[in-house]
C-alpha positions as CSV (number, residue, x, y, z in Angstrom):
1,X,13.9,11.6,29.9
2,X,13.0,10.0,33.3
3,X,14.3,6.5,33.7
4,X,13.1,3.6,35.9
5,X,15.7,1.9,38.0
6,X,15.1,-1.9,38.5
7,X,14.3,-1.6,42.2
8,X,11.9,1.4,41.7
9,X,10.2,-0.4,38.8
10,X,9.7,-3.5,40.8
11,X,8.3,-1.5,43.8
12,X,5.9,0.3,41.5
13,X,4.6,-2.9,39.9
14,X,4.2,-4.6,43.3
15,X,2.2,-1.6,44.5
16,X,-0.1,-1.8,41.6
17,X,-0.4,-5.6,41.8
18,X,-1.4,-5.4,45.5
19,X,-3.8,-2.5,45.1
20,X,-6.6,-2.0,42.6
21,X,-4.9,-2.5,39.2
22,X,-7.5,-0.6,37.1
23,X,-7.5,2.3,39.5
24,X,-3.8,2.6,39.6
25,X,-3.6,2.5,35.8
26,X,-5.7,5.5,35.6
27,X,-9.2,6.1,34.3
28,X,-10.3,4.6,31.0
29,X,-10.1,7.0,28.1
30,X,-10.7,6.6,24.4
31,X,-7.6,5.3,22.6
32,X,-9.0,5.3,19.1
33,X,-12.3,6.5,17.6
34,X,-13.9,6.4,14.1
35,X,-16.8,8.8,13.2
36,X,-18.2,6.1,10.9
37,X,-17.2,2.7,9.4
38,X,-15.1,2.6,6.3
39,X,-17.0,3.2,3.0
40,X,-19.0,0.2,1.9
41,X,-19.5,-1.3,5.4
42,X,-22.8,-1.3,7.2
43,X,-23.6,-2.5,10.8
44,X,-26.2,-5.3,10.8
45,X,-26.7,-5.8,14.5
46,X,-24.7,-6.8,17.6
47,X,-21.8,-9.3,17.4
48,X,-22.8,-12.5,19.2
49,X,-21.6,-12.2,22.8
50,X,-20.2,-15.7,22.9
51,X,-18.3,-15.5,19.6
52,X,-14.5,-15.7,20.1
53,X,-12.2,-12.9,19.0
54,X,-8.4,-13.3,18.6
55,X,-7.2,-10.1,20.2
56,X,-3.8,-8.7,19.3
57,X,-2.0,-5.9,21.1
58,X,0.9,-4.2,19.5
59,X,3.2,-3.0,22.3
60,X,5.1,0.3,22.0
61,X,8.6,-0.5,20.6
62,X,11.7,1.2,22.0
63,X,13.8,2.4,19.0
64,X,12.0,2.2,15.7
65,X,13.8,5.4,14.6
66,X,17.1,3.7,15.2
67,X,16.0,0.7,13.2
68,X,14.8,2.8,10.3
69,X,18.2,4.6,10.2
70,X,20.0,1.3,10.2
71,X,17.8,-0.1,7.4
72,X,18.3,2.9,5.2
73,X,22.0,2.4,5.6
74,X,22.2,-1.4,4.9
75,X,19.8,-1.1,2.0
76,X,21.7,1.7,0.3
77,X,23.7,0.3,-2.5
78,X,26.3,3.1,-2.1
79,X,26.9,2.2,1.5
80,X,29.8,0.0,2.6
81,X,27.3,-1.7,4.9
82,X,25.0,-2.7,2.0
83,X,23.5,-6.1,2.4
84,X,24.5,-6.6,6.0
85,X,21.1,-7.6,7.1
86,X,20.2,-7.9,10.8
87,X,19.5,-11.1,12.7
88,X,16.2,-11.6,14.5
89,X,17.9,-10.7,17.8
90,X,19.5,-7.6,16.4
91,X,16.1,-6.3,15.2
92,X,14.6,-7.1,18.6
93,X,17.1,-4.9,20.3
94,X,15.4,-2.0,18.5
95,X,11.8,-3.3,18.8
96,X,11.5,-4.9,22.2
97,X,9.2,-3.0,24.5
98,X,10.4,-1.9,27.9
99,X,9.8,-4.2,30.9
100,X,7.4,-1.6,32.2
101,X,5.3,-1.6,29.1
102,X,5.0,-5.4,29.1
103,X,4.3,-5.6,32.8
104,X,1.6,-2.9,32.8
105,X,-0.3,-4.3,29.9
106,X,-0.2,-7.8,31.5
107,X,-1.4,-6.4,34.8
108,X,-4.3,-4.8,33.0
109,X,-5.2,-8.1,31.3
110,X,-4.9,-9.9,34.6
111,X,-7.4,-7.6,36.2
112,X,-9.9,-8.9,33.6
113,X,-9.0,-12.5,34.3
114,X,-6.7,-12.9,31.2
115,X,-3.6,-14.6,32.6
116,X,-1.1,-17.4,32.3
117,X,-1.1,-19.5,29.1
118,X,-4.1,-17.5,27.8
119,X,-1.6,-14.7,27.1
120,X,0.7,-15.5,24.2
121,X,3.7,-13.7,22.8
122,X,5.1,-14.8,19.5
123,X,7.6,-11.9,19.8
124,X,8.3,-9.5,22.6
125,X,6.4,-6.6,21.0
126,X,3.0,-8.4,20.4
127,X,0.5,-9.9,22.9
128,X,-2.4,-12.1,21.7
129,X,-5.2,-13.8,23.5
130,X,-8.7,-15.3,22.7
131,X,-11.8,-13.9,24.4
132,X,-15.5,-13.9,23.7
133,X,-17.0,-10.7,22.4
134,X,-18.6,-9.9,25.8
135,X,-15.2,-9.9,27.5
136,X,-13.6,-7.8,24.8
137,X,-16.4,-5.3,25.2
138,X,-15.7,-5.1,29.0
139,X,-12.0,-4.9,28.5
140,X,-12.1,-2.1,26.0
141,X,-15.3,-0.4,27.2
142,X,-16.8,-0.7,23.7
143,X,-19.6,-2.3,21.7
144,X,-18.9,-4.8,18.8
145,X,-21.3,-5.0,15.9
146,X,-21.3,-7.3,12.9
147,X,-20.5,-5.2,9.9
148,X,-21.2,-6.4,6.3
149,X,-19.1,-5.0,3.5
150,X,-16.0,-5.7,1.5
151,X,-15.5,-5.5,-2.3
152,X,-18.0,-8.0,-3.5
153,X,-15.8,-8.1,-6.6
154,X,-14.7,-11.7,-6.4
155,X,-13.2,-13.6,-9.3
156,X,-16.2,-15.8,-10.0
157,X,-13.8,-18.7,-10.2
158,X,-16.4,-21.2,-9.3
159,X,-15.0,-21.9,-5.8
160,X,-17.7,-19.7,-4.2
161,X,-15.3,-18.3,-1.6
162,X,-14.0,-15.3,-3.6
163,X,-17.3,-13.5,-4.1
164,X,-19.9,-12.0,-1.8
165,X,-20.1,-10.0,1.4
166,X,-17.4,-10.1,4.1
167,X,-18.7,-10.1,7.6
168,X,-16.5,-8.6,10.4
169,X,-17.0,-7.9,14.1
170,X,-15.8,-4.4,14.6
171,X,-16.1,-1.5,17.0
172,X,-16.0,2.2,16.1
173,X,-14.0,3.1,19.2
174,X,-12.3,1.6,22.2
175,X,-10.7,2.7,25.4
176,X,-7.8,1.6,27.6
177,X,-6.6,3.0,31.0
178,X,-4.9,6.3,30.6
179,X,-1.6,5.1,31.8
180,X,-1.4,2.6,29.0
181,X,-1.8,5.1,26.1
182,X,2.0,5.5,25.9
183,X,2.6,1.8,26.0
184,X,0.3,0.5,23.2
185,X,0.4,1.1,19.4
186,X,-2.8,-0.7,18.4
187,X,-5.3,-3.3,19.6
188,X,-7.1,-5.3,16.9
189,X,-9.7,-6.4,15.9
190,X,-11.4,-3.2,16.6
191,X,-11.4,-0.3,14.1
192,X,-9.8,-1.7,11.0
193,X,-12.0,-2.3,7.9
194,X,-11.3,-3.1,4.3
195,X,-10.4,-6.2,2.3
196,X,-9.9,-7.1,-1.3
197,X,-9.6,-10.3,-3.4
198,X,-6.8,-10.1,-5.9
199,X,-7.2,-11.7,-9.3
200,X,-10.1,-11.5,-11.7
201,X,-11.0,-14.2,-14.2
202,X,-10.4,-12.9,-17.7
203,X,-12.8,-15.1,-19.6
204,X,-16.3,-16.2,-18.8
205,X,-16.1,-19.6,-20.4
206,X,-13.1,-21.8,-19.7
207,X,-11.7,-24.3,-22.2
208,X,-10.7,-27.9,-21.2
209,X,-7.0,-28.3,-21.2
210,X,-7.1,-31.1,-23.7
211,X,-8.4,-28.6,-26.3
212,X,-5.7,-26.1,-25.9
213,X,-2.5,-25.9,-27.7
214,X,0.6,-25.3,-25.7
215,X,3.1,-22.6,-26.6
216,X,4.5,-19.3,-25.6
217,X,2.2,-17.1,-27.7
218,X,2.2,-13.6,-26.4
219,X,0.1,-11.5,-25.8
220,X,-2.9,-13.9,-26.1
221,X,-1.6,-16.5,-23.7
222,X,0.8,-15.6,-20.9
223,X,2.7,-18.8,-19.9
224,X,6.0,-19.5,-18.2
225,X,7.7,-19.8,-21.6
226,X,6.2,-16.4,-22.6
227,X,7.6,-14.8,-19.5
228,X,11.0,-16.3,-19.9
229,X,11.3,-15.2,-23.5
230,X,9.8,-11.8,-23.3
231,X,11.6,-10.7,-20.1
232,X,14.9,-12.4,-21.2
233,X,15.1,-14.8,-18.2
234,X,18.5,-16.4,-18.8
235,X,19.2,-18.1,-15.5
236,X,18.1,-21.6,-14.6
237,X,18.7,-21.4,-10.9
238,X,20.1,-24.0,-8.4
239,X,17.0,-24.5,-6.2
240,X,18.8,-23.1,-3.2
241,X,16.3,-20.2,-2.6
242,X,12.7,-19.9,-1.6
243,X,9.7,-17.6,-1.7
244,X,6.3,-17.5,-0.1
245,X,2.9,-16.4,-1.4
246,X,0.1,-15.5,1.0
247,X,-3.4,-16.9,1.4
248,X,-5.7,-14.6,3.4
249,X,-9.5,-14.9,3.9
250,X,-9.3,-18.7,4.0
251,X,-8.3,-18.7,0.3
252,X,-6.9,-22.2,-0.4
253,X,-4.8,-23.5,-3.3
254,X,-4.9,-26.8,-5.1
255,X,-1.9,-29.1,-5.3
256,X,-3.7,-31.1,-8.0
257,X,-4.3,-28.0,-10.2
258,X,-0.7,-27.0,-9.7
259,X,0.5,-30.5,-10.9
260,X,-1.8,-30.2,-13.9
261,X,-0.6,-26.7,-14.7
262,X,3.1,-27.8,-14.6
263,X,2.3,-30.8,-16.7
264,X,0.6,-28.7,-19.4
265,X,2.4,-25.4,-19.3
266,X,5.8,-26.1,-17.7
267,X,6.9,-29.7,-18.0
268,X,10.3,-28.9,-16.7
269,X,8.8,-28.3,-13.3
270,X,6.8,-31.6,-13.1
271,X,7.0,-33.1,-9.7
272,X,7.6,-29.8,-8.0
273,X,5.0,-28.7,-5.5
274,X,4.4,-26.0,-2.9
275,X,4.5,-26.5,0.9
276,X,1.6,-25.6,3.1
277,X,2.3,-23.5,6.2
278,X,-0.3,-22.0,8.6
279,X,0.4,-18.6,10.1
280,X,-1.0,-17.0,13.2
281,X,-3.5,-18.1,15.8
282,X,-6.4,-20.2,14.8
283,X,-5.4,-20.4,11.2
284,X,-7.1,-23.0,9.1
285,X,-4.9,-25.3,7.0
286,X,-5.0,-25.2,3.2
287,X,-8.1,-27.1,2.0
288,X,-7.6,-28.2,-1.6
289,X,-11.3,-29.0,-2.1
290,X,-12.0,-25.3,-1.7
291,X,-9.2,-24.0,-3.9
292,X,-9.6,-20.4,-5.1
293,X,-8.5,-18.6,-8.2
294,X,-6.2,-16.4,-6.0
295,X,-4.5,-19.3,-4.4
296,X,-4.0,-21.2,-7.6
297,X,-2.7,-18.1,-9.5
298,X,-0.1,-17.3,-6.9
299,X,1.2,-20.8,-6.4
300,X,1.2,-21.7,-10.1
301,X,3.1,-18.6,-11.0
302,X,5.6,-19.1,-8.2
303,X,6.2,-22.7,-9.1
304,X,6.9,-22.0,-12.7
305,X,8.3,-18.5,-13.0
306,X,10.4,-19.0,-9.9
307,X,11.5,-22.6,-10.7
308,X,13.4,-24.2,-9.1
309,X,12.9,-22.1,-6.0
310,X,11.1,-23.7,-3.1
311,X,7.5,-22.3,-2.8
312,X,5.6,-22.0,0.5
313,X,1.9,-21.2,0.6
314,X,1.1,-19.2,3.8
315,X,-2.5,-19.8,5.1
316,X,-2.9,-16.8,7.4
317,X,-5.2,-16.7,10.4
318,X,-6.9,-16.0,12.6
319,X,-10.2,-17.6,11.6
320,X,-12.9,-17.4,14.3
321,X,-16.6,-17.5,15.1
322,X,-17.2,-13.8,15.1
323,X,-16.0,-13.4,11.5
324,X,-17.0,-16.3,9.4
325,X,-15.2,-15.1,6.3
326,X,-12.5,-13.6,8.4
327,X,-10.8,-10.3,7.7
328,X,-7.6,-9.5,5.9
329,X,-6.7,-6.7,8.3
330,X,-6.5,-9.0,11.3
331,X,-4.5,-11.5,9.3
332,X,-2.1,-8.9,8.1
333,X,-1.1,-8.4,11.7
334,X,-0.5,-12.2,12.0
335,X,1.7,-12.1,8.8
336,X,3.9,-9.3,10.2
337,X,4.3,-11.1,13.5
338,X,5.1,-14.4,11.8
339,X,7.8,-12.9,9.5
340,X,9.6,-11.2,12.4
341,X,9.3,-14.1,14.9
342,X,10.6,-16.7,12.4
343,X,14.1,-17.8,12.8
344,X,14.6,-18.1,9.1
345,X,11.7,-16.3,7.2
346,X,11.4,-16.7,3.4
347,X,13.7,-14.2,1.7
348,X,10.9,-13.1,-0.7
349,X,7.2,-12.8,0.2
350,X,4.4,-11.9,-2.2
351,X,0.9,-10.8,-1.3
352,X,-2.0,-10.0,-3.6
353,X,-4.4,-8.3,-1.1
354,X,-5.1,-4.7,-0.3
355,X,-7.5,-2.0,0.9
356,X,-8.1,1.7,0.5
357,X,-5.4,3.5,2.5
358,X,-7.7,6.2,4.0
359,X,-9.9,3.4,5.5
360,X,-7.1,2.2,7.9
361,X,-6.6,4.0,11.2
362,X,-3.2,5.8,11.4
363,X,-2.1,3.7,14.4
364,X,-2.7,0.5,12.4
365,X,-0.9,1.7,9.3
366,X,2.1,2.8,11.3
367,X,2.3,-0.6,13.1
368,X,1.9,-2.7,10.0
369,X,4.3,-0.7,7.9
370,X,6.7,-1.0,10.8
371,X,6.4,-4.8,10.6
372,X,7.5,-4.7,7.0
373,X,10.3,-2.3,7.8
374,X,11.6,-4.9,10.3
375,X,11.3,-7.6,7.7
376,X,13.3,-5.6,5.2
377,X,16.0,-5.1,7.9
378,X,16.2,-8.9,8.2
379,X,16.8,-9.3,4.5
380,X,13.2,-10.1,3.4
381,X,11.8,-8.6,0.3
382,X,8.0,-8.0,0.7
383,X,5.9,-7.2,-2.4
384,X,2.3,-6.1,-2.5
385,X,0.0,-5.5,-5.5
386,X,-1.1,-2.0,-6.2
387,X,-4.8,-2.8,-7.1
388,X,-7.0,-3.5,-10.1
389,X,-9.2,-0.4,-10.4
390,X,-6.6,2.3,-11.1
391,X,-7.0,5.5,-9.1
392,X,-10.3,4.3,-7.7
393,X,-8.6,2.1,-5.2
394,X,-10.4,-0.9,-3.9
395,X,-13.6,-0.5,-5.8
396,X,-14.6,0.7,-9.3
397,X,-16.0,4.2,-8.9
398,X,-17.6,6.5,-11.4
399,X,-16.3,9.5,-9.5
400,X,-14.1,10.3,-6.6
401,X,-15.2,13.6,-5.0
402,X,-12.5,13.3,-2.3
403,X,-9.8,12.7,-4.8
404,X,-8.0,9.6,-6.1
405,X,-7.7,6.7,-3.7
406,X,-4.3,5.1,-2.9
407,X,-4.1,1.5,-1.7
408,X,-2.5,-0.1,1.4
409,X,-0.2,-1.9,2.2
410,X,1.3,-0.9,-1.3
411,X,1.6,2.6,0.0
412,X,4.0,1.6,2.8
413,X,7.5,2.8,1.9
414,X,9.0,-0.5,3.0
415,X,7.3,-2.8,0.6
416,X,7.8,-3.1,-3.1
417,X,4.5,-2.1,-4.8
418,X,3.8,-3.9,-8.1
419,X,1.5,-2.8,-10.9
420,X,0.5,-4.4,-14.1
421,X,1.2,-4.0,-17.8
422,X,-0.3,-5.6,-20.9
423,X,1.5,-6.6,-24.1
424,X,0.8,-4.4,-27.1
425,X,0.4,-5.4,-30.7
426,X,3.7,-3.7,-31.5
427,X,5.5,-6.0,-29.1
428,X,5.9,-3.5,-26.2
429,X,4.0,-2.9,-23.0
430,X,1.5,-0.4,-21.7
431,X,-0.2,0.2,-18.4
432,X,-2.8,-2.6,-18.1
433,X,-6.5,-2.1,-18.7
434,X,-8.7,-4.9,-17.2
435,X,-12.3,-6.0,-17.8
436,X,-15.0,-4.5,-15.5
437,X,-13.5,-1.1,-16.3
438,X,-10.4,-1.9,-14.3
439,X,-6.8,-0.8,-14.6
440,X,-3.5,-1.2,-12.9
441,X,-3.5,0.6,-9.5
442,X,-1.4,3.7,-9.0
443,X,-1.2,7.0,-7.3
444,X,0.2,8.8,-4.2
445,X,-0.1,8.0,-0.6
446,X,-2.2,10.5,1.5
447,X,-0.4,9.3,4.6
448,X,3.3,8.7,3.9
449,X,5.6,11.2,2.3
450,X,7.8,10.1,-0.6
451,X,10.8,8.3,0.9
452,X,14.2,9.7,0.0
453,X,14.9,6.9,-2.4
454,X,11.9,7.9,-4.5
455,X,11.5,11.6,-3.7
456,X,13.0,13.1,-6.9
457,X,11.2,10.7,-9.2
458,X,7.8,11.2,-7.6
459,X,8.2,15.0,-7.4
460,X,9.3,15.2,-11.0
461,X,6.3,13.2,-12.2
462,X,3.8,15.2,-10.0
463,X,5.2,18.5,-11.4
464,X,4.7,17.3,-15.0
465,X,1.0,16.8,-14.6
466,X,-1.4,19.4,-15.9
467,X,-3.4,21.7,-13.6
468,X,-6.5,19.5,-13.9
469,X,-4.8,17.0,-11.6
470,X,-4.6,19.6,-8.8
471,X,-6.3,18.5,-5.6
472,X,-6.9,15.0,-6.9
473,X,-3.8,13.5,-5.1
474,X,-1.4,14.3,-2.4
475,X,1.6,15.9,-4.0
476,X,4.7,14.9,-2.1
477,X,3.2,11.5,-1.2
478,X,4.9,8.1,-1.5
479,X,4.3,7.0,-5.1
480,X,2.7,3.7,-6.2
481,X,3.7,1.4,-7.8
482,X,7.4,0.9,-7.8
483,X,7.6,-1.6,-10.7
484,X,5.3,-3.5,-13.0
485,X,5.0,-6.7,-15.0
486,X,2.4,-8.2,-17.4
487,X,-0.9,-8.8,-15.7
488,X,-3.3,-9.7,-18.5
489,X,-4.2,-13.1,-20.0
490,X,-2.3,-15.4,-17.6
491,X,-3.0,-19.0,-18.3
492,X,-3.6,-21.0,-15.2
493,X,-5.5,-24.2,-14.2
494,X,-8.6,-24.0,-12.0
495,X,-10.6,-27.2,-11.2
496,X,-8.7,-29.1,-13.9
497,X,-9.4,-26.6,-16.7
498,X,-7.5,-23.8,-18.3
499,X,-8.7,-20.3,-17.6
500,X,-7.2,-16.9,-18.0
501,X,-6.7,-14.5,-15.1
502,X,-5.7,-10.9,-14.9
503,X,-4.7,-8.4,-12.3
504,X,-1.9,-7.0,-10.3
505,X,-2.0,-10.2,-8.2
506,X,-0.6,-12.0,-11.3
507,X,2.2,-9.4,-11.7
508,X,3.2,-9.5,-8.0
509,X,4.1,-13.1,-7.6
510,X,5.8,-13.0,-10.9
511,X,8.1,-10.2,-9.8
512,X,8.6,-12.0,-6.5
513,X,9.5,-15.2,-8.3
514,X,12.1,-13.5,-10.5
515,X,13.7,-11.8,-7.5
516,X,14.0,-15.2,-5.9
517,X,16.0,-16.3,-8.9
518,X,18.2,-13.2,-8.5
519,X,18.7,-14.3,-4.9
520,X,19.7,-17.7,-6.2
521,X,22.3,-16.1,-8.5
522,X,23.6,-13.8,-5.7
523,X,24.1,-16.9,-3.5
524,X,26.5,-18.4,-6.2
525,X,28.5,-15.2,-5.8
526,X,28.7,-15.6,-2.0
527,X,26.2,-12.8,-1.4
528,X,23.0,-12.6,0.7
529,X,19.4,-11.9,-0.3
530,X,18.2,-8.6,-1.8
531,X,16.1,-7.7,1.3
532,X,14.6,-4.2,1.1
533,X,15.3,-3.7,-2.6
534,X,13.6,-0.4,-3.3
535,X,16.7,1.9,-2.8
536,X,18.6,-0.3,-5.2
537,X,15.8,-0.2,-7.8
538,X,15.7,3.6,-7.7
539,X,19.2,4.6,-6.8
540,X,21.6,2.4,-8.7
541,X,22.2,3.4,-12.3
542,X,23.0,-0.1,-13.6
543,X,20.0,-1.6,-11.9
544,X,17.7,1.2,-13.1
545,X,19.0,0.7,-16.7
546,X,17.9,-2.9,-16.5
547,X,14.3,-1.8,-15.9
548,X,12.1,-1.4,-19.1
549,X,10.3,1.9,-19.0
550,X,6.7,1.6,-19.9
551,X,5.0,4.4,-21.8
552,X,1.3,4.3,-22.7
553,X,-1.9,3.6,-21.0
554,X,-2.9,4.9,-17.6
555,X,-4.2,4.0,-14.1
556,X,-7.7,4.9,-15.1
557,X,-10.5,5.1,-12.5
558,X,-13.0,7.5,-10.9
559,X,-14.5,8.0,-14.4
560,X,-11.3,9.6,-15.6
561,X,-8.1,8.6,-17.3
562,X,-6.1,8.6,-14.0
563,X,-2.3,8.9,-14.1
564,X,-0.6,8.4,-17.5
565,X,2.3,6.1,-18.0
566,X,5.1,8.4,-19.2
567,X,8.9,8.3,-19.5
568,X,10.6,7.6,-16.3
569,X,8.8,6.8,-13.1
570,X,5.1,7.3,-13.2
571,X,2.0,6.5,-11.0
572,X,0.7,3.8,-13.3
573,X,3.7,1.5,-14.0
574,X,6.4,2.8,-11.6
575,X,9.9,2.3,-12.9
576,X,8.5,-0.2,-15.5
577,X,9.1,-3.9,-16.0
578,X,12.5,-5.6,-16.5
579,X,15.1,-7.2,-18.7
580,X,15.8,-10.0,-16.3
581,X,19.3,-10.8,-17.6
582,X,20.5,-7.3,-17.2
583,X,18.7,-6.9,-13.8
584,X,20.3,-10.2,-12.5
585,X,23.8,-9.0,-13.5
586,X,23.3,-5.5,-12.0
587,X,21.9,-6.7,-8.7
588,X,24.6,-9.4,-8.6
589,X,27.2,-6.7,-8.5
590,X,25.8,-5.0,-5.4
């Protein structure tokens, strides 16, 4: 490989700076191109020229392969290096771009008048700046349109912000100077579509809290007491650990509703509250008056199931003029940047948002999954929900002519994907079925191969399926979900009243909360956080024995039964739910 000596590099950069930067960087050529917008999105005219976009450039990193090798070692419970998570600085030794990369990209921006304080770097491998649509079009030799789309499958929680059409300024292609192609991973917002709102309201009419009896009745009312009893949660915690839940799309959470929830359903936690933190450029602060079902569900579960862990609600930006409802894809970039730029990120992060994996460009998927790989290497456990429409992916579909649809970021091998179960009349669990013909999400990635920690389980399950499943999924792909927990009939408080919610975005913060308690227990033993936990879940016999296999039900969708929940790992409930006491003890031994 040809290297650059400092003197030669400096001379080359000075020559470019004093000549014509764009000419010396080579001709513009297409960096990424879509043949059409993602399914469900329609262009509705030009994006306003004066509207401001928060642009984010992911710079090429120097040694992601080395970081991956390191992570797979320190997350392997059989390795003598297990749990030796890396510091921020140690991770950046693998991820920092070369001096040449950073300098060339900044020279390109400077040629367009984007200089000085306008160029921000939260970490060495990301550059962000705000420009009007007109300048972004000139910079990238493209055309931005306003696209209308999204799921339209909001919860109907009464807040008004979780239903309706998402508006996003997007381009179907963009170009950069030829010399920069090897120095850039992705530039957004450009070609990324898709978003989803997590929980759904399980009842049409809500009952005032004063008319409801309090108890731990399962399966009709899933409460903190119900979770503690059913899953054998035997550890009170010391309050020395923390977890975070995410708020995308300007979804806020109510402190008042959280207080009422704790008063009614978890008196032990009265007086506890979550902390609001904004993430990314131009992020709006939490606005309690516009509290959403998603925000309330996540925070109330975390405050009660994870008690006494400290809970942070991450309001993720950017929010800007060109995208009034803002878009999850751009904010996911901000989340990844924030985790890896933080000196002390939360050890557990739960997110209840997703999109259809095929709708994300490859460069974007690689970069975002890489951000979660970095987080895992730092000792952060990142959990994402698997979706609420089974093998249909983001939307309910009567048929799927191109095969079953996996979801992202759940399909990233470096996150823990969480599905849902429901309690059965016999006292067991089955793969969850939801109203609106929904079901727990599951399937196989069409982009990532099954990682080594999962390969045997995923292959064994795929081989067990009858011939009618042929061509409906990517055999050999990363399997979704990894684990599950109850996701039906969760009691929460919305606008001062009790309602019931359902979805994998109830199961996900619940799993995250229980892992925070395991981190608390490990700390009493002088051990660090669980970090990237998937290899331990799959590969350690005692840990695996603490997971409750779920048999029954399926990830129905596409007008079909989808993947059945069977013995062992399956593409409906993963490895199953848990016996917390046994899981705590097993993970405590690692």
